[in-house]
C-alpha positions as CSV (number, residue, x, y, z in Angstrom):
1,M,-4.0,45.8,14.5
2,K,-5.5,48.8,12.8
3,P,-7.2,48.3,9.4
4,S,-4.7,50.6,7.7
5,S,-1.8,48.4,8.9
6,R,-3.5,45.2,7.8
7,L,-3.5,46.2,4.1
8,P,0.3,45.6,3.5
9,W,0.1,42.2,5.2
10,L,-3.0,41.3,3.3
11,A,-1.4,42.2,0.0
12,I,1.7,40.2,0.8
13,L,-0.3,37.1,1.9
14,T,-2.5,37.4,-1.3
15,V,0.6,37.4,-3.5
16,L,2.1,34.5,-1.7
17,A,-1.1,32.5,-1.9
18,L,-1.3,33.2,-5.7
19,L,2.3,32.1,-6.1
20,W,1.6,28.9,-4.1
21,L,-1.5,28.1,-6.2
22,L,0.3,28.8,-9.5
23,P,1.6,25.2,-10.0
24,F,-1.9,23.8,-9.3
25,Y,-3.4,26.2,-11.8
26,T,-0.8,25.3,-14.4
27,M,-1.4,21.6,-13.9
28,L,-5.2,21.9,-14.0
29,G,-5.2,24.3,-16.9
30,N,-2.8,22.3,-19.1
31,S,-4.7,19.1,-18.4
32,L,-7.7,20.6,-20.2
33,K,-5.8,21.8,-23.3
34,T,-5.5,20.3,-26.7
35,M,-2.3,19.0,-28.3
36,R,-2.3,22.2,-30.5
37,E,-2.3,24.5,-27.5
38,I,0.4,22.5,-25.9
39,S,2.6,22.6,-29.0
40,Q,2.3,26.4,-29.1
41,S,3.8,26.5,-25.5
42,Q,0.7,28.2,-24.1
43,Y,1.3,26.8,-20.6
44,V,0.2,29.8,-18.5
45,L,-2.8,30.9,-20.6
46,P,-6.1,29.4,-19.7
47,P,-7.5,26.6,-21.9
48,R,-9.8,27.5,-24.8
49,G,-12.1,24.6,-24.0
50,L,-12.4,21.6,-21.8
51,E,-10.6,18.6,-23.3
52,L,-11.8,16.0,-20.9
53,Q,-10.6,13.2,-23.2
54,N,-7.1,13.8,-21.7
55,Y,-8.3,12.4,-18.4
56,F,-9.7,9.3,-20.1
57,V,-6.5,8.6,-21.8
58,A,-4.4,9.3,-18.7
59,F,-6.7,7.1,-16.6
60,Q,-6.3,4.2,-19.0
61,V,-2.6,4.3,-18.5
62,L,-2.6,5.0,-14.8
63,R,-5.3,2.7,-13.5
64,H,-3.0,-0.2,-12.6
65,G,-0.5,2.3,-11.0
66,L,-3.2,3.9,-8.9
67,V,-4.4,0.5,-7.7
68,N,-0.8,-0.5,-6.9
69,S,-0.2,2.8,-5.0
70,A,-3.4,2.2,-2.9
71,L,-2.5,-1.4,-2.1
72,V,1.0,-0.3,-1.1
73,S,0.4,3.0,0.6
74,V,-2.4,2.0,2.9
75,P,-0.8,-1.1,4.5
76,A,2.6,0.6,4.7
77,T,1.0,3.6,6.5
78,I,-0.9,1.5,8.9
79,L,2.1,-0.7,9.8
80,A,4.5,2.2,10.0
81,V,2.2,4.2,12.3
82,L,1.5,1.1,14.5
83,L,5.2,0.1,14.9
84,G,6.3,3.7,15.1
85,S,3.9,4.6,17.8
86,L,4.9,1.5,19.8
87,A,8.5,2.6,19.5
88,G,7.6,6.1,20.3
89,F,5.7,5.0,23.4
90,F,8.7,3.1,24.8
91,L,11.1,6.0,23.9
92,A,8.8,8.7,25.4
93,R,7.1,7.0,28.4
94,M,9.4,4.1,29.5
95,R,12.5,4.9,31.5
96,L,15.0,3.2,29.2
97,R,18.7,3.6,29.8
98,F,19.6,4.4,26.2
99,A,16.4,6.2,25.3
100,R,18.1,9.5,24.4
101,S,20.7,7.7,22.1
102,I,17.9,5.7,20.4
103,F,15.9,8.8,19.9
104,F,18.9,10.6,18.4
105,I,19.5,7.6,16.0
106,A,15.9,7.6,15.0
107,T,16.1,11.4,14.2
108,I,19.2,10.8,12.0
109,A,17.5,7.9,10.2
110,T,14.4,10.0,9.6
111,F,16.4,12.6,7.6
112,L,18.7,10.3,5.7
113,P,18.2,10.5,1.9
114,Y,16.8,7.4,0.3
115,Q,19.8,7.3,-2.1
116,I,22.1,6.2,0.7
117,V,20.1,3.1,1.6
118,L,18.8,2.2,-1.9
119,I,21.4,-0.4,-2.8
120,P,21.5,-2.3,0.5
121,L,17.7,-2.1,0.7
122,T,17.4,-3.6,-2.8
123,Q,19.9,-6.3,-2.0
124,F,18.0,-7.1,1.2
125,L,14.7,-7.5,-0.6
126,A,16.3,-9.4,-3.4
127,T,17.5,-12.0,-0.9
128,F,13.9,-12.8,-0.1
129,K,12.8,-12.4,-3.8
130,L,10.6,-9.4,-2.9
131,V,11.9,-7.1,-5.6
132,N,9.2,-6.1,-8.1
133,T,6.4,-7.1,-5.7
134,R,3.9,-5.2,-3.7
135,P,5.0,-6.8,-0.4
136,G,8.5,-5.8,-1.1
137,L,7.5,-2.2,-1.6
138,I,5.4,-2.3,1.6
139,I,8.5,-3.6,3.5
140,A,10.7,-1.0,1.9
141,Y,8.4,1.9,2.9
142,L,7.9,0.4,6.3
143,I,11.6,0.4,6.9
144,L,12.1,3.9,5.7
145,N,9.1,5.6,7.4
146,T,8.9,3.8,10.8
147,P,11.7,6.0,12.3
148,M,9.7,9.1,11.3
149,A,6.5,7.7,12.8
150,A,8.4,6.9,16.0
151,L,9.9,10.4,16.2
152,I,6.6,12.2,15.6
153,T,4.5,10.1,17.9
154,A,7.1,10.2,20.7
155,T,7.0,14.0,20.5
156,F,3.2,13.8,21.1
157,F,3.4,11.2,23.8
158,Q,5.9,13.4,25.7
159,T,3.3,16.1,26.0
160,I,1.0,13.8,28.1
161,P,1.6,14.3,31.8
162,A,3.4,11.5,33.6
163,E,0.7,11.6,36.3
164,V,-1.8,10.0,33.8
165,Q,0.4,6.9,33.5
166,E,1.1,6.8,37.2
167,A,-2.6,7.0,38.0
168,A,-3.3,4.2,35.5
169,A,-0.5,2.1,37.0
170,L,-2.1,2.5,40.5
171,D,-5.4,1.1,39.0
172,G,-3.5,-2.0,37.8
173,C,-3.1,-0.8,34.2
174,G,0.0,-2.2,32.6
175,P,2.1,-0.6,29.9
176,V,0.4,-2.4,27.0
177,T,-3.1,-1.7,28.3
178,F,-2.1,1.9,29.0
179,Y,-0.9,2.2,25.4
180,W,-4.0,0.8,23.7
181,R,-6.8,2.1,26.0
182,I,-5.4,5.5,27.2
183,L,-2.5,6.7,25.3
184,L,-3.8,6.2,21.7
185,P,-7.2,7.8,22.4
186,V,-5.6,10.8,24.1
187,A,-3.0,11.3,21.4
188,Q,-5.3,10.5,18.5
189,L,-4.6,13.9,16.8
190,G,-0.9,13.0,16.7
191,I,-1.6,9.5,15.4
192,I,-3.8,10.9,12.6
193,S,-1.3,13.6,11.7
194,T,1.4,11.0,11.5
195,A,-0.7,8.8,9.3
196,I,-1.6,11.6,6.9
197,L,2.0,12.6,6.6
198,I,3.3,9.1,6.0
199,F,0.6,8.2,3.5
200,T,1.3,11.4,1.5
201,L,5.1,10.6,1.5
202,V,4.6,7.0,0.4
203,W,2.0,7.9,-2.3
204,N,4.1,10.6,-3.8
205,E,7.5,8.7,-3.5
206,F,9.3,8.2,-6.8
207,L,12.8,6.8,-6.3
208,I,12.0,3.5,-4.5
209,A,8.9,2.9,-6.6
210,T,11.0,3.3,-9.8
211,A,14.1,1.3,-8.7
212,M,12.2,-1.7,-7.2
213,T,9.5,-2.3,-9.9
214,Q,9.5,-3.1,-13.6
215,G,6.6,-3.1,-16.0
216,P,3.4,-1.1,-15.9
217,F,1.4,-3.8,-14.0
218,N,3.8,-3.7,-11.0
219,Q,4.7,0.0,-10.8
220,M,3.1,2.5,-8.6
221,A,1.4,5.7,-10.0
222,T,4.4,8.0,-9.9
223,P,6.7,6.1,-12.2
224,V,3.8,5.5,-14.6
225,L,3.0,9.2,-14.5
226,A,6.6,10.1,-15.4
227,G,6.2,8.0,-18.6
228,L,3.1,9.9,-19.7
229,R,5.1,12.8,-21.2
230,G,5.8,10.8,-24.4
231,N,8.9,9.6,-26.2
232,Y,8.6,11.5,-29.4
233,A,6.2,14.3,-28.6
234,Q,5.7,16.3,-25.4
235,L,2.3,15.2,-24.3
236,W,2.2,17.7,-21.4
237,H,-1.6,17.8,-21.5
238,I,-1.9,14.0,-20.9
239,Q,0.8,14.1,-18.2
240,M,-0.9,17.0,-16.4
241,A,-4.2,15.1,-16.5
242,G,-2.5,12.2,-15.0
243,A,-0.9,14.4,-12.4
244,T,-4.3,15.7,-11.5
245,L,-5.7,12.2,-11.1
246,T,-2.7,11.1,-9.1
247,S,-3.0,14.0,-6.7
248,V,-6.7,13.3,-5.9
249,P,-6.2,10.7,-3.1
250,P,-3.8,12.8,-1.0
251,L,-5.8,15.9,-1.7
252,A,-9.0,14.2,-0.6
253,I,-7.4,13.1,2.6
254,F,-6.3,16.7,3.4
255,V,-9.7,18.0,2.5
256,F,-11.6,15.6,4.8
257,L,-9.0,15.1,7.5
258,G,-7.1,18.4,7.2
259,R,-8.6,19.8,10.4
260,Y,-7.2,16.8,12.4
261,F,-3.8,17.3,10.8
262,V,-3.7,21.1,11.6
263,S,-5.1,20.4,15.1
264,G,-2.5,17.8,15.7
265,L,0.3,20.1,14.6
266,M,-1.0,22.9,16.8
267,A,-1.4,20.5,19.8
268,G,2.2,19.3,19.5
269,T,3.4,22.9,19.1
270,L,1.5,24.4,22.0
271,K,2.1,21.5,24.5
272,G,5.7,20.9,23.5
């Protein structure tokens, strides 16, 4: 492409990048403003100073929610990826009679909105007295995200040539051994991509975390964050500071593991 023809595309990409970064700039900028600046609706203008006290106030309110989010998101992600990858392995590599039908059902379950299953899911957890508990949240997110993990990992497993499994079978490698020792290391980019995606979804989820918990000591970070706006005054600066703190764990994961996520997506696209 000639340099002269690159300029329009470069300008378009620059504008799109700025628009994409605008919410992040607004969140970070407002988190450093004073109450007076917020009351004047100066949301887009940069802060006049650095009001770091906002982060201290937000952290004092969010600390229990952040701990709860970590104690729920990490186990739910590990279990969902483990069970989902096992299901994806049997759907993609084993010659099951109803594999296509099960794969289709898993696809539908992946894209069902949470509102549809909220009431029966709550009743199911209430039967075992797991409502308003961290184990109950882990089970809820496990039920909701395992079909997605199975769908994504099965897509990656299908890209691995069948000859690999046939050669392993000739060497006396059974399905379980093939899954643990060969399939998972070969498809590690897909596993990491799935884990990053599910962790981000669980960490940022709001509806289930709100409906199944009560009280600040049991709630995850997102419901607590919603309450930082204030009842009588719009404490946007405190809420934006809390939003920045809440976004740090997923952002850190994408910063340190983002190359694996992108490589996994590209591998699935190019091989699929």
